[in-house]
N, C-alpha and C positions, 0 to 999 in steps of 0.2 A: 216409867211412863211410856205408854206406846204412842207411837206417831203414825196415824193412819193416812195422812195426806201429806205429801212431800213436794215442794216446789224446788226443782233444780235450776239454779241460777248461774250463768256464765257472765261476768262483768264485762263492761266495755273497757277498751283500752285507747281512748281518744288520744290522738297525736302518735300513735304507733305507726311504723313504717308499712306494716302489713294490715289489711282489712280483714274481714271475715271471709277467709278464703274458702273454708269448708266447714261442715258442722264438727264441733269438738269431739273427738272419739272418746275421751275420758268421760264426759258427761253422758255420751251416748251409751257407754257400757253400764253406768249407773242406772239410767233410765230403763235399760232392757232387763236388767236384774230385778229392779223393782216391779216391773210389768209381770215378769215370770213368777215373782213371788206373790202376786195378787195385791201389791201395795198401790194405792191410788197416787198417781204423780201428775205433775205437769212441768213444762219447761219454759223457760225465757232465756234466750241468748241475746244479752244486751249489745254485744258486738255486732250482731246482725241487724241492728236498727232499733232495738228496744231501749228507750230512754227511761229516766226515773218516773216519768208520767205513765209509761206503758207498764212499769213495774208496780206502780201503785194500784192501777186497774187490775192487774193480775192478782195481787194481794186481796183486793176487795172481793173479786169474783170467785177465785179459787179457794180462798180462805185456808191456807195451809196450816198444818200443826207445826211444821218444821220447814226451814228453808236451808238447803244445802248449797253452798257456793263454792266454786272452784277458783283458787287464787294462785296466781304467778307472782313472783317477786318483782316483776317489772310493774312499775306504777301501783305498788301495793297500797300506798296511801289513799289512792282513789278507790280501791277495792274496800279498804277499811271504811271510808266514808259512806260506801253503799250498804256495808253491813250495819253501820251505826243508824243510818237512815231507815233501813228496813226495821231495825228494832223499835225505833221511835214511831214510825209510821203505822206499824202494825199493832202497837200496843203491847209489844213484848213477846212477839213470837219467838220460839226457840230457833237459834241459828248455829249451824255446824259447817265448818269449812274444811276443805281437803285441797289437794294439788300440790305443786312443787314448793310453794312458799311455806305452807304448813310443815311439809316433810322436811324442809331444810331448817326453819327457826323453831318449830315444835313449841314448847311452853312459851318462849319469847313472844310468838305471834299473838297468843291469848292475852298475854300481859300488856301488849301494845294496843289491842283492840278490845275495848270492854263490851262491844256488841256480840262477840263470840261467845257461845256457850259450850261449844265443843270443838275439837280439831281431829282430824283423821290423818294419821301418818301412813304415807306410802300407799299400798294398794288398798282401795277403799270399799270395794263391792261388799264384802262380808261384814266389814265393820259397820258400814251405814244400815245394812239390813239387821244386824244385831241391835243397834240403837233403835230402829223403828219397831222391832219386837218387844221393846221395853225391858231388855236384859238389864241387870244390875250394871250401871256404868263402870263400877270399879273392877269388873270382871271382863270387860270386853277389850281383847288385845287390839293394839293400834289406835286407841281412843285417849284423847286429852280431855280432860274435864275439870271442872272447878269444885272445890269444896272447902268451906270455911275460909273463903277469901284467898285460897291458894290454888294455883293451876297444878294439876297432877297428870302423870303420864302412866297409864297402865303398863305399858312395854310394848315391844314389837309383836306385830302378828306374823306368823310363818307365811312366806309367799306361797301362792297356790302354784304347784309345779306343773299341774295339768290344765293348761289354758283352755282347753276344749270345754271345760266345765263352765265357762263364761259365755253365755249366749251372745253372738255379735250384735252390735247395734243396728237397729232398723230405722231409727230416727223418726218414729211415727208422730212425734208431737213437736217436731222441729220445722221451721218454714225453710224448707230446702231451697225454694226458689230466690231466697235473699242472700245466698252466699255467692261470693264473687266468682269462683273458678268454674262451678258447675261440675265439680268432680267430688268423688267420695273418698275419704281417707280410711284405710283399714290397718289394723295393728296385728301383725302375725307373730311378734315375739316381744318379750319384755326383759329388761335388765341389760347391763353392759359390763362385761368383765375386765374392761381396760381402765387405765389409770391416768388419763390425760388430766394434767394439773388444773386446767381451766374449766373442766366440765362439771356441772352440778347434777348430772343425770344419776349418778350412782346414790346421791342422797335422796333423790325423788323417787326412783323406781328400783333401786338396788343393784348390786353387781351380779346376782345370780341369774344367769341367762336361762330363760324359760321359753318354750316354743309351743305353737299350735301346730296340729297336724296339717299335712297337705289337703286332706279331705275337707277339713273345716274351713281352710282359707279359700279353696276353690268354691266351696258352697256359698261363701260370702260374696265372692266375686261374681258368681253366676246370678245370685239373687239381685244384685244391683244392675247387672247388665240386663237382665230381664225386665227391670223397671226403667230401663231406657238410659242408665248411666254407663257410658262407654269408656269415661276417663276415670281411672282408679289410681290413687296415690297410696303406696306402702309407706306408712309413717314409722316404721321401725328405725332404731339407731343401728341395728346390726342384722339387716336382712340376710346378707350373704355369709354370715358367720359360719353356718353349718352348710357345706357344700352339697351333701347328699340330699338335704332338705330342699334346697333350691331346685335341684334336679326333679325331685318328686313333684314339686308344685308346678314347675314348667311343663312337665309331661302330662299332668293331670289337666292343665289349662288347655294344651293342645288338643287333648281328646274331646273337649267341649266344643271346639270349633266357633270361638266367639269372634266373629267377623269384626273388623274394625276397631277392636278393643285397644286402649291406650293405657299401659301399665307404666307408672313412674315410681322412682325412688327419691322423692323430694328432699328427705332428711339427710341423704348422703349415705354412701357405702364406703368401706375401706378398700383402698386400692391393692392392699396385700391380701385380701380375701376374695379376689376374683382371678379368673384366668380365661384364656380364649375359649375353652370348652363350656364354661359356666355361661359366659356372656353370649356365646352362640345360642345356648339353649334359652336364655332369657330373651334373645331377640326373636326367636321362633314363637315363643309363647305371647308376644305382643309387647314386651317392655320397649319403651321409646326414649325415655329420659331418665337419667340419674345424675346425682352429683358426687363427686369425690371429695372427702374432707382431706385437703392437703395441708392446710394450716400455715406452711412456710416453704419457701424455695431454699432454705438454708439448712444443712444437715445438723449443725450444732443447735440451732433453735428448736428443731424437731426433738432432739435429745433433751433439751431443757424443759420442754413441755411434756415429756414421756409419751410421745405419740407412738414409739416403738414401730416405726417403718422408716425405710430409707428412700432417698429421691430415685434411685435406680429402679426399684419396684414400682414406685408411683408412676414413673414415665413409661415403663413397659406396659403397665395396665392402661394408661391413657392412649398409648399408640394402638393397642388392640381394640379399645372402645371406639376410637375414631375410625378405624379400618372397617369396623362393622356397622358404621353410620349411626351410632347412637348420638343423641343430642346430649352433650355433656356440659355440666357446670362445675366449676372448681370453688371450694370454700377456702379461705384464708383467714388468719387472725392478724391483726396489726398491733404490735407493742408487747409481745411476749418477753420473758426473761431472756436476756442476751441479745435482743433485737436492737438494731440501729437502723438509720436511714438506708445503709448499704444493703443490709440483709432484706428489708422491705423492697428494694429495687430488684433483689434476686427473685422474690416471690412474683413481681410484676413481670419480670422476663420470662420466668416459667409459664406464667398464664398466657403470655402472648407467643409462646413458642408453637402452640398448637391450634388448629381451628376449632376452638371450642364455642359453645353458645354464650356462656356467661362465666364470670369470675366475680365472686362476691367477697369483698375485703372488709371483715368486721372489726370495728373498734372493740378492742379486748375489754371485756367487763369482768372484774374479779367478783364472782358471786361468793357470798357468805358460805362457809363450810367447805370451801374448795381449797386444795393446796396452794393454788395461785393466790387466793385471798390471804391466807395465812403468811405467805411469803411476802406479799406486798405490805401487809399490816406490820409485820415484825421488823421489817427494813425501813418503815416509814416512808414508802413509795406513793402511798395513796395521796392524791392531792385534793380529793373530795371525800367527804364522809359517805358510807354506803347509802344511808338514808336519802342523801341528796342525788347521787348518781343512779340509784335504782329507780328514782321517781322523776328524774329530769333528764337523764341521758339514755342513750341506747347504742346498739351495735352500729347504727348507721350515722351517729353524730360525728361532727368534726371536732368534738371537744374531748381531749384525753382525760382519763380519770386516774391515771397514775403516771409516774415519771421515774426514770432511773438516771444515774450519773451519765451513763454511755448513750441515752436516749431522752434528752430533756424535753419539756413540754413543747417548745417551739418546733423542734424536728419532728415530734410525733403528729403535731397539727399539720405540719407541711407533708408528712407521709400519708395522712388520711386523705389530703387533697389530691396527691399524686395517684393514689390508688382508686379514688372515685373517678378521675379522668381516665385511667387505664380501663376501668370497667366500661365506661361510655365507648371507648375506642373498640373494645373487644365486642360489645353487643352491636355496635355499628357495622363492624366488619362482618359478623355473623349474618346479620339481617341482609346485608348487601350480598354476601355470596349465595344466600337462598334465593334471591329474587332476580340477580342480574341476567340469568339465562333467558328469563321471560321478559324482563323490562328494560334491559341494557342500561343506558345512562340514568334513566329514572329510578333505578334501585337505590342509588345514593341519596336522592331526595327523600325516599320513603325511610330509609335508614336513619336519616337525620331527624325526621319527625318522630320515629319510634324512640329514640334515646333522649328526646326532650324530657326535661325533669317533670313538667306538668303531666305529660302524657304517661310516663312511667308511674307517677303517683295515682293517676286515674286507674291504671290497669290493676293496681293493688287494692283498689277500693271500689271500682265501678264495674259490676258484673256484666251489665248490658254492653258497654263499651269493649270490654274484654272479649266477650263472645263474638261481637260483630267483627272486630279486628282479626280474631282467629279464623272466622270463617273466610274472610277476604284473603287473609295471608294463605290459607290452604288452597283457595281456588286459583290464586296468582301463582303459587310456587309449585304446583303440580299439573 
């Protein structure tokens, strides 16, 4: 059966720490592929303000043949509810799901959610196109389908090695004004070759590292710059993995002379994959902000989670980044194997050692299909069932989801409180440093306002407030 009209749907994640920061790149790639292939489509991003009423109107007005929804494991029951609601409200429209949750759970996801007709595992552009073209579902690689009451999986689709074949998203049917940050996220590579025990990325996008050319990336950056978007976020998990490619990208950006551009690596980069030469080139090209995935200030904990980098290398990279005046955030996890209250305090001490912008301490969540999850499950360390913590907990909660003999629940909860307080102090000091030359003693008052929990929540969900405060901050600090 051919599907001539596709509704691309991104569900809401009400209660999440982050709001709709930027248009979802994965859905954007699907939209652009459909457009290039002449398939009629429309988009609804419920995270950017579209509720079930808006979805009902879209179903009635657009009348799709198939609804394609992207699912994360976080709050997946809410997404299942949306799928089943769509099925019932539309009178039985075909529904296909992709995204990290489907790639991780595969057959189990369709068994749990009756409203799903199909699932797409890992890279979805070609699989969705084949489905829309009406190819025999039993012959489409990467597809989960139902037959005779059973869920079947055709088998994996080979990853596209030449990512330049995928047209970059132009988000033509997205309401760009509804996103919080006013920035555009771009993806310049896919895949992660590392083996961190807690990370679900390799199940969702694979371990095979694949890249786009420098020309393609700079073309996308220039496209958005010319449309008035000067803040661009590189969403890769491994942007700096290939040193020569970074230099090519930076050199090509410099040739474009894109004045006042702000390039960021929000998802983080590895400290062992940068050096002074690379960071200097990034600075010249317009990179302003990035995060380092540190994870722990303790060497043994790093070994336990197979982070494969040592603290000496991390600190060397940190020093260079600060010398070059980058805005730096550090990512940590709280509650890894071998962790206790003392090792958490080592992480806090490392975060406070340098004048960084932010330190995020994530409550460690064992995602299904990860080595961490299998370790916690086999040792009976989980204190919640996955269906409970995936739907009711998050990286920002004070509620631990696992406990070990050396790090019991009470101490884990205490550690999460300590790290949240440490983050406030770090962000307060960072803001005060930026403002005190111009505002003197008043800089402390503004810093206190900035770290207020209500203000921070608004900055993650309210685009108007965020943009106004950023303009005020820029005016005051320069």
